[in-house]
Each structure stands twice: as structure tokens, then as C-alpha cells.
C-alpha positions in Angstrom: -74.6 103.4 8.2 -71.5 105.4 9.3 -68.4 105.0 7.0 -65.2 104.0 8.8 -62.7 106.4 7.2 -59.6 105.0 8.8 -60.4 101.4 7.8 -61.0 102.5 4.2 -57.6 104.3 4.0 -55.8 101.3 5.5 -57.4 99.0 2.9 -56.3 101.4 0.0 -52.7 101.6 1.3 -52.6 97.7 1.7 -53.7 97.2 -1.9 -51.2 99.7 -3.3 -48.4 98.1 -1.3 -49.3 94.6 -2.5 -49.3 95.7 -6.2 -46.1 97.7 -5.9 -44.4 94.8 -4.2 -45.4 92.5 -7.0 -44.0 94.9 -9.6 -40.7 95.3 -7.8 -40.3 91.5 -7.4 -40.8 91.1 -11.2 -38.1 93.7 -12.1 -35.1 91.9 -13.6 -31.7 92.3 -12.1 -28.6 93.4 -14.1 -25.8 90.9 -14.1 -23.1 91.4 -11.4 -20.5 91.9 -14.1 -22.7 94.1 -16.4 -20.3 97.1 -16.2 -17.0 95.6 -15.1 -13.9 97.6 -16.1 -12.0 96.6 -19.3 -8.6 95.5 -18.3 -7.2 94.2 -21.6 -7.0 90.8 -23.1 -3.9 89.6 -21.3 -4.4 87.0 -18.5 -3.9 88.0 -14.9 -0.3 87.8 -13.8 0.5 84.8 -11.6 2.6 85.1 -8.4 6.0 83.5 -8.9 9.4 83.7 -7.4 10.9 84.6 -10.8 9.7 86.4 -13.9 11.1 86.9 -17.4 11.4 90.6 -18.4 9.2 89.9 -21.5 6.3 88.7 -19.2 6.1 92.2 -17.5 6.8 94.3 -20.7 3.8 92.7 -22.4 1.5 94.9 -20.3 0.9 98.6 -21.1 0.0 101.8 -19.3 -2.0 101.3 -16.1 -2.1 97.5 -16.4 1.8 97.5 -16.6 2.2 99.6 -13.4 -0.3 97.3 -11.6 1.4 94.2 -12.9 4.8 95.5 -11.9 3.7 96.2 -8.3 1.9 92.8 -8.1 5.0 90.9 -9.4 7.9 92.7 -7.6 6.3 94.1 -4.4 3.4 91.6 -4.1 0.8 94.3 -3.6 -1.4 96.7 -5.4 0.1 100.2 -6.1 -0.6 102.9 -3.6 -2.4 106.0 -5.1 0.8 108.2 -5.0 3.0 105.5 -6.5 0.4 104.7 -9.2 0.1 108.4 -10.1 3.9 109.0 -10.2 4.9 106.0 -12.3 1.9 106.2 -14.6 2.6 109.9 -15.2 6.3 109.3 -15.9 5.4 106.5 -18.3 2.8 108.5 -20.2 5.0 111.6 -20.4 8.0 109.5 -21.6 10.1 110.5 -18.6 10.7 106.9 -17.6 10.6 103.6 -19.6 9.0 100.3 -18.5 12.5 99.0 -17.8 13.4 101.9 -15.5 10.2 101.6 -13.6 10.7 97.9 -13.1 14.3 98.5 -11.9 13.2 101.3 -9.6 10.7 98.9 -7.9 13.1 95.9 -7.9 16.0 97.7 -6.3 14.0 99.8 -3.8 14.3 98.8 -0.1 10.8 97.1 -0.4 11.8 95.3 -3.6 15.1 94.1 -2.0 13.1 92.8 0.9 10.7 90.8 -1.4 13.7 89.4 -3.4 11.7 88.7 -6.6 14.1 87.9 -9.5 13.3 89.5 -12.9 15.4 87.6 -15.5 17.0 89.9 -18.1 16.3 93.2 -16.2 19.8 94.3 -15.2 21.3 94.6 -18.7 18.5 96.8 -20.2 18.4 98.9 -17.0 22.2 99.6 -17.1 21.8 100.4 -20.8 19.0 102.9 -20.0 21.2 104.5 -17.3 24.1 104.9 -19.7 21.8 106.4 -22.3 20.8 109.2 -19.9 24.5 110.3 -19.4 25.7 113.3 -21.2 27.8 113.0 -24.4 28.1 109.2 -24.3 24.3 108.6 -23.7 23.2 109.7 -27.3 26.1 107.7 -28.8 24.9 104.6 -27.0 21.3 105.3 -28.0 22.3 105.6 -31.7 24.3 102.4 -31.5 21.6 100.5 -29.7 19.0 101.8 -32.3 21.2 100.5 -35.2 21.5 97.1 -33.5 17.8 96.9 -33.1 17.0 97.7 -36.7 17.3 94.1 -37.6 14.6 93.1 -35.2 12.3 96.0 -36.2 10.0 93.9 -38.5 9.4 91.3 -35.8 8.8 93.9 -33.1 6.3 95.7 -35.4 4.6 92.4 -36.1 4.4 91.7 -32.4 3.0 95.2 -31.7 0.4 94.7 -34.5 -0.6 91.3 -33.0 -1.0 92.8 -29.6 -3.1 95.7 -31.0 -5.2 93.2 -32.9 -5.7 91.0 -29.9 -6.7 94.1 -27.7 -9.0 95.4 -30.5 -10.7 92.1 -30.9 -11.2 91.6 -27.2 -12.5 95.2 -26.8 -14.9 94.8 -29.7 -16.3 91.5 -28.3 -16.8 93.3 -25.0 -18.6 96.2 -26.6 -20.9 93.8 -28.6 -21.7 91.9 -25.4 -22.5 95.2 -23.5 -24.7 96.4 -26.5 -26.7 93.2 -26.5 -27.3 93.4 -22.8 -28.3 97.1 -23.0 -30.8 96.3 -25.8 -32.3 93.4 -23.8 -32.5 95.6 -20.7 -34.3 98.4 -22.6 -36.9 95.9 -23.9 -37.5 94.6 -20.4 -37.8 98.2 -19.1 -40.3 99.1 -21.8 -42.5 96.1 -21.2 -42.4 96.6 -17.4 -43.3 100.3 -17.9 -46.4 99.4 -19.8 -47.5 96.9 -17.2 -46.9 99.3 -14.3 -48.8 102.0 -16.1 -51.8 99.8 -16.5 -51.8 98.7 -12.8 -51.3 102.3 -11.8 -54.4 103.4 -13.8 -56.4 100.7 -12.0 -55.2 101.8 -8.6 -56.0 105.5 -9.4 -59.6 104.6 -10.4 -60.0 102.7 -7.0 -58.6 105.6 -5.1 -60.9 108.2 -6.9 -63.9 106.0 -6.1 -63.0 105.7 -2.4 -62.3 109.5 -2.1 -65.7 110.3 -3.6 -67.5 108.2 -1.0 -65.3 109.8 1.8 -66.1 113.3 0.5 -69.9 112.6 0.6 -69.8 111.2 4.1 -67.5 113.9 5.4 -69.9 116.6 4.2 -72.6 115.3 6.5 -70.5 115.3 9.6 -68.3 118.4 9.1 -71.0 120.8 10.4 -71.5 118.9 13.7 -67.7 118.6 14.2 -67.2 122.3 13.6 -69.9 123.3 16.1 -68.3 121.0 18.7 -64.9 122.4 18.1 -66.1 125.9 18.6 -67.7 125.1 22.0 -64.6 123.2 23.1 -62.3 126.1 22.1 -64.4 128.5 24.2 -64.3 126.3 27.3 -60.5 125.8 26.8 -59.9 129.6 26.6 -61.9 130.2 29.8 -60.0 127.5 31.7 -56.7 128.7 30.4 -57.3 132.3 31.6 -58.2 131.0 35.2 -55.1 128.8 35.4 -52.8 131.6 34.2 -54.2 134.0 36.9 -53.7 131.4 39.7 -50.2 130.5 38.4 -49.1 134.1 38.3 -50.2 134.7 41.9 -48.5 131.6 43.1 -45.2 132.5 41.4 -45.2 136.0 43.0 -45.6 134.4 46.5 -42.8 131.9 45.8 -40.5 134.7 44.5 -41.0 136.8 47.7 -40.3 133.8 50.0 -37.1 133.0 48.1 -35.8 136.6 48.2 -36.5 136.9 52.0 -34.6 133.6 52.7 -31.7 134.5 50.5 -31.4 138.0 52.1 -31.3 136.5 55.6 -28.7 133.9 54.7 -26.5 136.5 53.1 -26.7 138.7 56.2 -25.6 135.8 58.4 -22.7 134.9 56.1 -21.6 138.5 55.9 -21.4 138.8 59.7 -19.4 135.6 60.0 -17.0 136.6 57.2 -16.3 140.0 58.9 -15.5 138.3 62.2 -13.1 135.9 60.5 -11.5 138.7 58.6 -10.9 140.8 61.7 -9.3 137.8 63.5 -7.1 137.0 60.5 -6.1 140.6 60.1 -5.0 140.8 63.7 -2.9 137.6 63.3 -1.4 138.8 60.1 -0.4 142.1 61.6 1.5 140.3 64.4 3.3 138.1 61.9 4.3 141.0 59.7 5.7 142.9 62.7 7.9 139.9 63.5 8.9 139.5 59.9 9.9 143.1 59.5 12.2 142.8 62.5 13.9 139.8 60.9 14.2 141.4 57.5 15.7 144.5 58.9 18.5 142.4 60.5 19.0 140.3 57.3 19.1 143.4 55.0 22.3 144.6 56.5 24.0 141.2 56.0 22.7 140.8 52.5 23.9 144.3 51.5 27.4 143.4 52.5 27.2 140.0 50.8 25.9 141.6 47.6 28.8 144.0 47.3 31.3 141.1 47.8 29.5 138.8 45.3 29.2 141.5 42.7 33.0 142.2 42.9 33.7 138.4 42.6 31.5 138.1 39.6 33.2 141.0 37.8 36.5 139.4 38.5 35.3 136.0 37.2 33.8 137.5 34.0 37.0 139.4 33.3 39.1 136.2 33.9 36.8 134.1 31.6 37.0 136.6 28.8 40.7 136.8 29.0 41.0 132.9 29.0 38.7 132.8 26.0 40.8 135.3 24.1 43.9 133.4 25.0 42.4 130.1 23.9 41.2 131.6 20.6 44.6 133.1 19.9 46.3 129.8 20.8 44.0 127.8 18.5 44.5 130.2 15.6 48.2 130.0 16.2 48.1 126.1 16.2 45.9 126.1 13.1 48.5 128.2 11.3 51.4 126.1 12.6 49.7 122.9 11.4 49.3 124.4 7.9 53.0 125.2 7.8 53.8 121.7 9.0 51.7 120.2 6.2 53.4 122.4 3.6 56.8 121.1 4.9 56.2 117.4 5.3 52.9 116.4 3.5 54.2 117.1 0.0 53.4 119.5 -2.9 49.8 119.9 -4.2 50.9 118.3 -7.5 52.2 115.2 -5.7 49.1 114.8 -3.5 46.8 115.2 -6.6 48.8 112.4 -8.4 48.4 110.1 -5.4 44.6 110.8 -5.4 43.9 109.9 -9.0 43.4 106.1 -8.4 40.3 106.9 -6.2 38.4 108.3 -9.2 37.8 104.8 -10.6 36.2 103.7 -7.3 33.9 106.8 -7.3 32.8 106.1 -10.9 32.1 102.5 -10.1 29.8 103.6 -7.2 28.2 106.3 -9.4 29.0 108.9 -6.7 29.5 112.6 -7.2 26.1 113.4 -8.8 23.7 116.1 -7.9 21.9 113.9 -5.3 25.0 111.7 -4.5 27.7 114.2 -3.5 31.2 113.2 -2.3 32.1 114.3 1.3 35.8 114.7 2.2 36.4 114.5 6.0 39.4 116.6 7.2 39.8 118.1 3.7 43.0 120.1 4.7 44.1 122.5 2.0 41.6 121.0 -0.6 43.9 119.2 -3.0 41.6 116.1 -3.2 38.5 118.4 -3.6 40.2 120.2 -6.4 40.8 116.9 -8.3 37.2 116.0 -7.8 36.0 119.3 -9.2 38.3 119.1 -12.3 36.8 115.7 -13.1 33.2 116.8 -12.8 32.3 115.3 -9.4 29.9 117.2 -7.0 31.9 117.3 -3.8 32.2 119.3 -0.5 34.5 119.1 2.5 34.7 119.7 6.3 37.7 120.6 8.5 38.0 122.1 12.0 41.2 124.0 11.1 40.1 127.5 10.2 43.4 128.2 8.3 42.8 125.2 6.0 39.2 126.2 5.4 40.3 129.7 4.4 42.8 128.3 1.9 40.0 126.1 0.4 37.5 128.9 0.1 40.2 131.1 -1.6 40.3 128.2 -4.2 36.5 128.4 -4.6 35.9 125.1 -2.9 32.7 124.2 -0.9 34.1 123.6 2.6 32.5 123.9 6.1 34.3 124.8 9.4 33.2 122.1 11.9 34.2 119.1 13.9 33.8 116.1 11.5 31.6 114.1 14.0 29.3 117.0 14.7 29.0 117.7 11.0 28.2 114.0 10.2 25.5 114.0 12.9 23.8 117.0 11.2 23.5 115.3 7.8 20.3 113.5 6.8 20.2 109.7 6.4 21.3 108.3 2.9 22.3 111.8 1.7 25.9 111.2 0.5 27.1 109.1 -2.5 30.7 108.7 -1.0 32.6 109.7 2.1 36.5 109.9 1.9 39.0 110.5 4.7 42.6 111.0 3.7 44.9 110.5 6.7 42.3 111.2 9.4 41.8 107.8 11.0 45.2 107.8 12.7 44.3 111.1 14.5 41.2 109.7 16.2 40.7 107.9 19.6 39.2 104.4 19.2 35.7 105.4 20.4 35.6 108.4 18.1 36.8 106.3 15.1 33.9 103.8 15.7 31.3 106.6 15.9 32.8 108.1 12.6 32.3 104.7 10.9 28.7 104.5 12.2 27.9 108.0 11.1 29.4 107.4 7.6 27.3 104.2 7.3 24.1 106.2 8.2 24.7 109.1 5.8 25.7 107.0 2.8 23.0 106.1 0.3 22.6 102.5 -0.8 25.6 101.6 -2.9 27.6 104.5 -1.4 31.4 104.3 -1.1 33.7 104.7 1.9 37.5 105.3 1.4 39.8 105.8 4.4 43.6 106.3 3.7 46.2 106.0 6.5 49.9 105.3 6.9 50.8 101.6 6.6 52.7 100.3 9.6 53.6 97.2 7.5 56.4 99.5 6.1 59.2 99.4 8.7 60.2 103.1 8.0 56.6 104.3 8.5 56.1 102.2 11.6 59.3 103.4 13.3 60.0 106.9 11.9 57.7 108.8 9.5 54.5 108.1 11.3 55.7 110.0 14.3 56.8 113.0 12.3 53.2 114.3 12.8 52.8 115.1 16.5 49.0 114.9 16.2 49.1 111.2 15.2 47.9 108.8 17.9 49.0 105.3 16.9 49.4 103.3 13.7 46.5 101.2 12.4 47.4 97.8 11.0 45.5 97.2 7.7 43.7 94.1 8.8 42.6 95.7 12.1 41.1 98.7 10.3 39.5 96.4 7.7 37.8 94.4 10.5 36.6 97.6 12.2 34.9 98.8 9.0 33.4 95.5 8.2 32.1 95.1 11.8 30.1 98.4 11.5 28.0 97.0 8.6 30.0 97.8 5.5 30.3 95.2 2.7 32.8 94.4 0.0 35.6 95.7 2.3 39.1 95.4 0.9 42.6 96.8 1.3 44.4 98.9 -1.3 48.2 99.3 -0.7 49.5 102.4 -2.4 53.0 103.0 -3.9 51.9 105.5 -6.7 53.8 108.8 -6.5 55.5 107.7 -3.2 59.3 107.7 -2.8 60.1 104.4 -1.1 63.7 105.4 -0.2 64.5 101.7 0.6 67.8 100.1 -0.2 67.7 97.2 -2.8 67.5 93.6 -1.7 70.8 91.7 -1.5 71.6 89.1 -4.1 70.4 85.7 -2.9 73.9 84.1 -3.1 75.5 86.6 -0.7 76.2 85.4 2.8 73.4 86.4 5.2 71.2 87.6 2.4 68.0 85.8 3.4 68.1 87.3 6.9 68.9 90.8 5.7 66.4 90.7 2.9 63.6 89.8 5.4 64.3 93.2 7.1 64.8 95.0 3.8 61.5 93.7 2.4 59.6 95.4 5.2 61.1 98.7 4.1 59.8 98.0 0.5 56.1 97.6 1.7 53.6 100.2 0.6 53.9 103.4 2.8 50.1 104.1 2.6 47.0 101.9 2.3 43.3 102.6 2.0 40.2 100.7 3.2 37.6 100.7 0.4 34.1 99.6 1.3 30.5 99.9 0.2 27.2 100.4 1.9 24.8 97.9 0.3 
């Protein structure tokens, strides 16, 4: 009887697969939540339109950042945002209130519009505590006020810690119990699998012994047959190789002969075509040389004349440029002298500018990242006031003489056209933009673009202040406005207010200024004098504020 080796091996493999399958099916599965992450004992934050500040402050560390994003921005934190806010929180660089305020009043937070009750006051207090000098005082005062609530806050913290500790301990106990049960199951399964594996090994060893005995009887016959087959194969291979080599030599010779004949035919055809093309080209070149000889004479004459004209035009352009530059410098100097004569002394201008400081403080402008930009800064009186009061400010003016005066005073001023300079600034890069008596110099289209550019470069909450002569004052409208020959036309207050509001600014209002301004108007007549009502109507127009300002915010 001959042993079927393939059939025996197939039966052994089938039995092993059956036993291993039963063992795998019996293996217990770990619960799906066996190793879930500990997230604290606080319940999951619900989505609502409004939250109390205490609801969000109850969370800590990473759970607080995730809860803040979920409540205010309605999403999970992105990796960068999570890393930034969690790092600041752990390093003490930002408090929970500041992180909540940063998310709430970000552009995305404004778009979501989720209200956090009680956030604004603590956030403003944190902002004031970070200011120099007054910040520590506010911090001490706030700390003294909070001493009374210290025991209740400590009790609350202890309760939170106890709740978290209890929840974490219960979770650890649960995990420990599951681990021990799992270890017992694994130990029992290991013993069972080891027993079955021993039985399988015995069966395999028995089958292999039978196969070895049967294979010994047939190996000699197989070896002899293989040797005879190898000899026949070697003889046939040698014959085939010899015939193949001869056939390849013949094929190579035929291919070489065919290629050589084709190449010779193509070479003859190309030479004939080249001779014909060369003959035609020579005829064309001969005709072209004749034409070029005639044109060269005319071009030479034309070149001399053109070169002379170019030299004359270049000389004329350079002369015009020098004249224009001299004229512009002369006009710049003339306008400086005009300002010195009619604008008023630096002390007077500084006194007029002081009321604007309160608006800048309200807008929190003038910081390192929220500088004040003064358009048409002139001789720099306003910039000097800002510097004295600790505001970060810079200016721009196209008059080189004014810029030279400002730089001599140590002010940060750029020589440029105001529109071009505004276009070069990044979005939301300025805390405030001021323009003292610049609007009345601009055409309507340029004024509109100036307003648009100011709105673009101002950060959220930024301030716009434009001062201009007030045509409501009869003397200004009929006389003093036209003292400056560069003025275009007066701008009525309501008209300019509407323009500013129409370009996207908010909280737009008019401030009429009489501070440090000589009215020079005669007093009103007594009401009992004949004709007093009619005369006083005219006189009252002379008592109107000579200047006004448009104050607006970008929100």
C-alpha cells in the first residue's frame, strides 16, 4: 500500500485549523470601554445659547479648554489652539477668564454669539490688573475684597478635589477588578491551549514518522530518475542553444544588410534635396543683399537723426525733473511758512489736541500692537502730545519740509502720499487713525478711498478721528476757510458724518470744538432792543464752534 503524502498533510492542517479556531472563538473579549480616558467627574457640558461664568470655570486644565471651545465656538479645539491656550493656562500666562474672553470676542466667537453671563466684568478687571502701576494696586484691592470669601472658596476647592479623587479612585478600582478577571481568564485559556497543543504535537510526530519511513523506500528510485532526466535535459539544451545561435547570426546579417541599403537610399535623396534648397537659398540671399544695401543707407541717416532727437528729449526731461523738484521743495517750504503764520503756535495746537486723548484711552489705542497713525502730521505737534502721554504713535506726510521738522524732534514720520501709505499697511494693524485738517484738502473720490483704507487697517475696536473747519460758523464758511489756498471746499458736519457711517464705521458722532479757539464774535444783542431777534440769528452763526471732529469706531 502506497501512502498519499499530500492527503495526510492536508488532514493534519485541517485538524490544527479546527482546534485553533475553537480556541480563538472561546477567547473572551475586553469591554469596549475597558481603557477609556479619564475625563473627570463633571458632567458633559450641554449646548445652550447662554452660560453662567461659574459653569465654565468649574472645569480645569484640558477639560476647561475643551469645554470653552465647545460652549463658545461650538466645536472641539484645533491642535494649535489647544496647545496654545493649555500652555498659557499651565504656565500662568493667562487665566481662565482671559481665555474665555479671548474666545468669546474673537471673530469666530462674535459670529457664534454665545452669551457668557458675568464674563465682561472679571475680564475688564484682569485687563486692568495687567497695566503698569495701577495694575498691582487693583490686584491688591481685589485680593483684600476676596479675603472674606476665601473660606467658602477653599471649601469649594476641597469639595471639587474630593469629588475628583473619589471618582478617580472608583475608576481605578473598576480597572483593577477587570484586569484581575482578565488575568485569570488568560491563565485558564493558556493551560487549555497548552494541553491541546501537546495533543496536536503528538499527532504530527506520529504522521511524520510514517512519512519518513515511506519516503525512505521511494527516495532512491526518485533520485535515479532525476539523474537520468537531468542528463537528457542537458543534452537537449545544448542542441537548442547551438541552433538558436546560428539562427540569430543569420537574422542579424539580414537586418544589417537591409538597414545599410535603406540608409544609402535616404542619403542620396537628402543630398539631392539639399542641393536644390541650397540653390534656392543662394538666389534669395542675393536678392535680400541687394535690398539690405539700399535700406542701410536710409537707416544710417535715420539713426543719426533719431539719436540726436533722443539726446535732446533726455536733456529736456532731466531739466523738467530738476525744475519740478525745485518747485516742489519751494512749495513745501512755502506751506511750512504759511502754517507758522496762520495755523497757530505749537502750544496752542497742543492745547486743542488734548481732548482727543480720552477717546484714545477709551479705545485702548496706542499700545505696542495698536499704534496711533496720524495722517498729514505736519510739523508733529499732535505726535509730540501723544509721545508725552505714553502713546505709541507714528505719522505720514508728503511735505518733505514738515517731515524734516518732525525727524529733528525725534518723531517717527514717513515721507509718502497718505493713500499710498495706507495701502501698504496690513489689515487690522492700527489701533487708531487721526487726521487733523486733512479731509478738506481731498477730492471726494480720494476722501472715500481714505475712509475705506482706514476701515481696513484699523483693528476691531479701533478709533477714527477726523478734524476739519466747521462751515456752521459764518466766519469760517465765508472767510477763514479760504485763507488756505490748498483747501477745496468746506464739509458740513452731517455730510461728513454720513460719509464715515456709510463706509462701515459705527458709533459715529460729531464733536464741535471751542477749546483754545478765539471765537472773535460780537456778543448777542439784548432781546428787548429793536431788531434784536433778526440780528441775533446772524450773530449766533458767528458763535458756532469753528472746528468739529468726526469720532467713529470700527467694531
